[in-house]
C-alpha positions in Angstrom: 30.3 -142.0 9.7 30.6 -138.9 11.8 27.3 -137.5 13.0 27.1 -133.8 13.3 24.7 -132.8 16.1 24.5 -129.1 16.7 26.4 -125.8 16.3 27.0 -123.5 19.3 28.2 -119.9 19.3 29.7 -117.7 22.0 31.6 -114.4 22.1 34.1 -113.5 24.9 34.0 -109.9 26.4 37.3 -109.2 24.5 35.6 -109.8 21.2 36.8 -113.3 20.4 34.1 -115.2 18.6 33.8 -118.9 19.1 32.0 -121.8 17.5 31.7 -125.4 18.7 30.3 -128.1 16.4 29.2 -131.1 18.5 29.9 -134.5 16.9 30.1 -138.1 18.0 33.7 -138.5 16.7 36.5 -139.7 19.0 38.9 -137.3 17.3 38.6 -133.6 17.8 39.8 -130.4 16.1 40.3 -126.9 17.4 42.1 -123.8 16.5 42.1 -120.2 15.6 41.2 -118.6 12.2 42.9 -115.3 11.9 41.5 -112.7 9.4 44.9 -111.9 8.1 46.9 -113.2 5.1 49.3 -112.1 2.4 47.0 -109.3 1.2 47.5 -107.6 4.5 51.3 -107.3 4.3 53.0 -104.0 3.8 55.2 -103.2 0.8 58.7 -104.7 1.4 57.3 -107.4 3.7 55.8 -109.8 1.2 55.8 -113.3 2.7 55.6 -112.0 6.3 52.1 -113.6 7.1 53.4 -117.0 5.9 56.7 -116.5 7.8 54.9 -115.7 11.0 52.8 -118.9 10.5 56.0 -120.9 10.3 57.9 -119.3 13.1 55.1 -119.0 15.7 56.0 -122.6 16.6 59.6 -121.6 17.4 59.3 -120.5 21.0 57.2 -118.8 23.6 57.9 -117.3 27.0 56.9 -120.8 28.4 58.2 -123.3 25.8 61.1 -123.9 23.5 60.5 -125.0 19.9 61.0 -128.7 20.8 58.5 -128.6 23.6 55.9 -127.0 21.3 56.4 -129.6 18.6 56.1 -132.5 21.0 53.2 -131.2 23.1 50.4 -132.7 20.9 52.5 -135.4 19.4 53.0 -137.0 22.8 49.2 -137.8 22.9 49.0 -138.8 19.2 47.9 -135.4 18.0 49.2 -132.9 15.5 49.7 -129.2 15.4 49.7 -127.3 12.1 49.0 -124.1 10.3 48.6 -122.6 6.8 48.3 -119.2 5.2 46.1 -117.9 2.4 45.7 -114.5 0.8 43.1 -113.5 3.4 43.4 -115.8 6.4 45.8 -117.8 8.6 44.7 -121.1 10.2 46.4 -122.4 13.4 44.9 -125.7 14.5 45.4 -129.0 16.2 43.8 -132.5 15.7 43.9 -134.9 18.6 42.1 -137.6 20.6 39.1 -135.8 21.9 40.0 -136.2 25.6 43.0 -133.9 25.1 41.1 -130.7 24.2 42.4 -128.8 27.2 46.0 -129.5 26.2 45.3 -128.2 22.7 43.5 -125.0 23.8 46.3 -124.1 26.2 49.0 -124.7 23.6 47.3 -122.6 20.9 46.7 -119.8 23.4 50.4 -119.9 24.4 51.4 -119.5 20.7 49.3 -116.5 19.9 49.8 -114.7 23.2 53.4 -115.4 24.2 55.4 -116.2 21.1 58.9 -114.6 21.1 60.3 -115.5 17.7 63.9 -116.3 18.8 66.4 -114.9 16.3 68.4 -118.1 16.0 65.2 -120.1 15.3 64.2 -117.5 12.7 67.5 -117.8 10.9 67.1 -121.6 10.7 63.5 -121.4 9.5 64.4 -118.9 6.8 66.2 -121.7 4.9 63.1 -123.9 5.2 60.8 -121.2 3.8 63.2 -120.3 1.0 63.4 -123.9 0.0 59.6 -123.9 -0.2 59.7 -120.8 -2.4 62.3 -122.4 -4.7 60.2 -125.6 -4.9 57.2 -123.7 -6.2 59.3 -121.9 -8.8 60.6 -125.3 -9.9 57.0 -126.5 -10.5 55.8 -124.7 -13.6 52.1 -125.5 -12.9 52.3 -123.7 -9.5 54.4 -120.9 -10.9 51.8 -120.4 -13.7 49.0 -119.8 -11.1 51.2 -117.4 -9.0 52.3 -115.4 -12.1 48.7 -115.3 -13.4 47.5 -113.9 -10.1 50.2 -111.2 -10.3 48.5 -110.2 -13.6 44.9 -110.4 -12.3 45.7 -108.4 -9.1 48.6 -106.2 -10.2 49.3 -103.3 -7.8 47.3 -104.8 -4.9 47.9 -106.9 -1.9 46.7 -109.9 -3.8 49.3 -109.4 -6.5 52.2 -111.3 -4.9 53.1 -114.8 -3.9 51.9 -115.9 -0.4 55.4 -117.3 0.2 57.1 -114.0 -0.6 60.5 -113.5 -2.2 64.0 -114.3 -1.0 64.9 -110.6 -0.6 62.0 -109.9 1.8 62.2 -113.2 3.7 65.9 -112.8 4.4 65.2 -109.3 5.9 62.6 -110.5 8.4 63.5 -110.1 12.1 61.9 -110.9 15.4 60.7 -107.4 15.6 58.8 -107.7 12.3 57.1 -110.9 13.5 56.2 -109.5 16.8 54.7 -106.3 15.3 52.7 -108.4 12.8 51.4 -110.7 15.6 50.4 -107.8 17.8 48.6 -106.0 14.9 46.8 -109.0 13.4 46.4 -111.7 16.0 43.9 -109.9 18.1 40.5 -111.1 19.5 38.4 -108.9 17.1 40.3 -110.3 14.2 40.1 -114.0 15.1 37.6 -116.8 15.7 38.1 -119.9 17.8 36.7 -123.1 16.4 36.2 -126.6 17.9 34.7 -129.8 16.5 34.3 -132.8 18.7 32.2 -134.5 21.4 32.9 -131.9 24.1 30.2 -130.0 25.9 29.9 -126.5 24.4 29.9 -124.7 27.8 33.1 -126.6 28.8 34.8 -125.7 25.6 33.9 -122.1 25.9 35.1 -121.9 29.5 38.4 -123.5 28.5 38.9 -120.8 25.8 38.0 -118.0 28.2 40.4 -119.4 30.8 43.3 -119.3 28.4 42.4 -116.5 26.0 40.1 -114.2 27.9 43.0 -112.1 29.0 43.9 -111.2 25.4 43.6 -107.4 25.0 40.9 -106.0 22.8 42.4 -103.6 20.3 40.9 -101.3 17.7 40.1 -102.8 14.3 42.7 -102.3 11.7 42.1 -100.1 8.6 39.6 -101.5 6.1 41.0 -103.5 3.2 40.9 -101.8 -0.2 39.4 -103.8 -3.0 41.9 -104.4 -5.8 41.4 -102.3 -8.9 40.1 -104.2 -12.0 42.9 -104.9 -14.4 42.6 -104.8 -18.2 42.6 -108.1 -20.1 46.1 -109.3 -20.9 47.7 -112.2 -22.7 51.2 -113.0 -21.6 53.8 -115.6 -22.7 56.9 -116.3 -20.6 59.7 -118.5 -21.8 61.2 -120.7 -19.1 62.4 -123.6 -21.1 59.7 -126.0 -20.0 59.1 -129.2 -21.9 55.4 -128.7 -21.7 53.4 -125.5 -22.0 51.5 -124.4 -18.9 48.6 -122.1 -19.4 46.2 -120.3 -17.0 43.2 -118.5 -18.3 40.9 -116.5 -16.0 39.0 -113.5 -15.0 38.1 -111.4 -12.0 34.6 -112.1 -10.5 32.4 -110.8 -7.7 33.4 -111.9 -4.2 31.9 -114.3 -1.6 29.0 -112.0 -0.6 27.6 -111.7 -4.1 24.3 -113.3 -5.1 26.1 -115.2 -7.9 28.2 -117.1 -5.5 26.5 -120.5 -5.7 26.0 -120.3 -9.5 29.8 -119.6 -9.8 30.6 -122.6 -7.5 28.5 -124.8 -9.7 29.9 -123.4 -12.9 33.4 -124.1 -11.7 32.6 -127.7 -11.1 30.9 -128.1 -14.5 33.8 -126.6 -16.3 36.8 -128.2 -14.7 35.8 -130.1 -11.5 37.3 -133.4 -10.5 34.8 -135.5 -12.5 35.8 -137.1 -15.8 32.6 -135.6 -17.3 33.8 -132.0 -16.6 33.1 -130.2 -19.9 36.7 -129.0 -20.5 38.1 -132.4 -19.8 35.7 -134.0 -22.3 36.4 -131.4 -25.0 40.1 -130.9 -24.6 41.4 -134.3 -23.3 38.9 -137.0 -24.1 37.7 -135.9 -27.6 40.9 -134.2 -28.9 43.8 -135.3 -26.8 45.2 -131.8 -26.7 45.9 -131.6 -23.0 47.6 -133.8 -20.4 45.5 -132.2 -17.6 42.9 -129.5 -17.3 41.2 -128.1 -14.3 39.4 -125.0 -13.0 39.4 -123.3 -9.6 37.3 -120.7 -8.1 38.5 -118.5 -5.2 36.0 -116.1 -3.6 37.6 -113.4 -1.5 35.7 -110.9 0.7 35.7 -108.2 -2.0 36.4 -110.0 -5.3 36.8 -113.4 -6.8 38.9 -115.2 -9.4 38.2 -118.1 -11.7 41.3 -119.8 -13.1 41.4 -122.5 -15.7 44.7 -124.4 -16.0 45.8 -126.8 -18.7 49.1 -128.4 -19.6 49.8 -129.4 -23.2 52.3 -129.5 -26.0 53.5 -126.1 -27.2 51.8 -126.6 -30.5 48.4 -127.1 -28.9 48.2 -124.0 -26.8 46.3 -121.8 -29.2 43.8 -124.5 -30.1 43.2 -125.3 -26.4 42.6 -121.7 -25.5 40.0 -121.4 -28.3 38.2 -124.5 -26.9 38.1 -123.0 -23.4 36.5 -119.9 -24.7 34.1 -121.7 -26.9 32.8 -123.9 -24.1 32.3 -120.9 -21.8 30.6 -118.8 -24.5 28.2 -121.7 -25.3 27.2 -122.0 -21.6 26.7 -118.2 -21.5 24.5 -118.1 -24.7 22.7 -121.4 -24.5 21.3 -122.3 -21.0 21.6 -125.9 -20.1 18.4 -127.9 -20.0 16.8 -128.5 -16.6 17.6 -132.2 -16.9 21.3 -131.6 -17.7 21.7 -128.9 -15.0 20.0 -131.2 -12.4 22.5 -133.9 -13.2 25.4 -131.5 -12.6 23.8 -130.2 -9.4 23.4 -133.7 -8.0 27.0 -134.5 -8.9 28.2 -131.4 -7.1 26.1 -132.1 -4.0 27.2 -135.7 -3.9 30.8 -134.7 -3.9 30.1 -132.2 -1.2 28.6 -134.9 1.0 31.6 -137.1 0.5 33.9 -134.3 1.5 31.8 -133.4 4.5 32.1 -136.8 5.9 35.4 -135.7 7.5 36.0 -133.9 10.8 38.7 -131.8 9.0 36.1 -130.5 6.5 33.6 -129.7 9.3 36.3 -127.8 11.3 37.7 -125.7 8.4 34.2 -125.0 7.1 33.1 -123.8 10.6 36.3 -121.6 10.9 35.9 -119.9 7.5 32.2 -119.4 7.8 32.3 -117.8 11.2 35.3 -115.7 10.3 33.8 -114.3 7.1 30.1 -114.7 7.4 29.6 -114.7 11.2 27.4 -117.9 10.7 28.2 -121.5 9.9 26.4 -122.8 6.9 25.6 -126.5 7.1 26.2 -128.8 4.2 22.4 -129.2 3.8 22.1 -125.4 3.5 24.8 -125.2 0.9 23.2 -128.1 -1.1 19.8 -126.4 -1.0 21.3 -123.2 -2.5 23.1 -125.2 -5.2 20.0 -127.1 -6.1 18.1 -123.7 -6.4 20.5 -122.4 -9.2 18.5 -122.0 -12.4 19.7 -122.5 -16.0 19.5 -118.7 -16.5 21.6 -118.0 -13.4 24.2 -120.4 -14.6 24.4 -118.7 -17.9 24.6 -115.3 -16.2 27.6 -116.6 -14.3 29.2 -117.9 -17.5 28.7 -114.4 -19.0 31.2 -113.1 -16.5 33.8 -115.1 -18.3 32.5 -115.0 -21.9 33.6 -112.9 -24.9 36.9 -111.2 -24.4 36.9 -111.2 -20.6 39.6 -113.9 -20.0 43.2 -113.0 -19.5 45.9 -115.6 -20.0 49.4 -116.6 -19.1 51.5 -119.3 -20.7 54.8 -120.6 -19.4 56.7 -122.5 -22.0 
């Protein structure tokens, strides 16, 4: 089992914040978390954040794409990235003795990428294949289309991958402009997890990224407007109906955060005893699958409940979802029942946390958005402090007629 020892912080003169989590693991992680995602794209450039994440590996002033791809692989490591609506993660995992190699490579990517036109043309086909694969997966499409409803007219209200029209129009200039605007020290954090000494880690980062120019902060993000409740049905010729129900919620800084996290797990978490699974699948056999997800952004949140079922069972399944939520809102759980749910949640959190990847991504997101890394123990303490009344108050945010829905059939 990995033993987490201590958390260290440092900030470079150019504004780049850093965190190092010391562990006894022989495998290390490091990378950059960039406070930029699909919500930060301009009109007509949907998918650019994700496209830059793909093409940042395609060449720098020092390396060709092949050399970038092989740099960490030659020592058994990996180099990867992903994009969300509010952030981009660029990171490497590697045998711990190769930290210097990873730091230098990541610095090269964010400081000296050139986005060669021929490489961009080839990568467009890869990205567009990814776009098509999501549209060919009704469950994924249902989530994307529901978020278009929940966040209509805002930067949240479009697919992270973008659309073919926009992706095909991207050029090296678009990528370079986005990189220079968003990948700046004040908009990023460096994270490291491994056995290295914190002072050595921070000196390495300063050596390779200390010369990054500090630039003014970008314009503040605008919170998406609250949308009216809507119920939509789209016919796509699917054998099975795919439904997403959900509602807008407060964001990650709201006091209800931990109650919402617990509520999400109680409703549709991975356990067989999740309330919606018991009511919809085990008792009635209405659905093939049911799950809930909670996403907390900086200025808003979204709870989504997905289920797949026969077309004839959609209406009944929707009623059960609403009934379960309304009951949680109107009738607080007993202390005993709630304690059991809290212990289950905390146990799952402990299992997830026994992973260097979890520790790395948790450190990155926490420093990026909270300027502090919460430990698993701190999170469990806050979960265990949730009261029956607080859980019911969280459920009230979804109760009554607050849920919108989308069904693809």
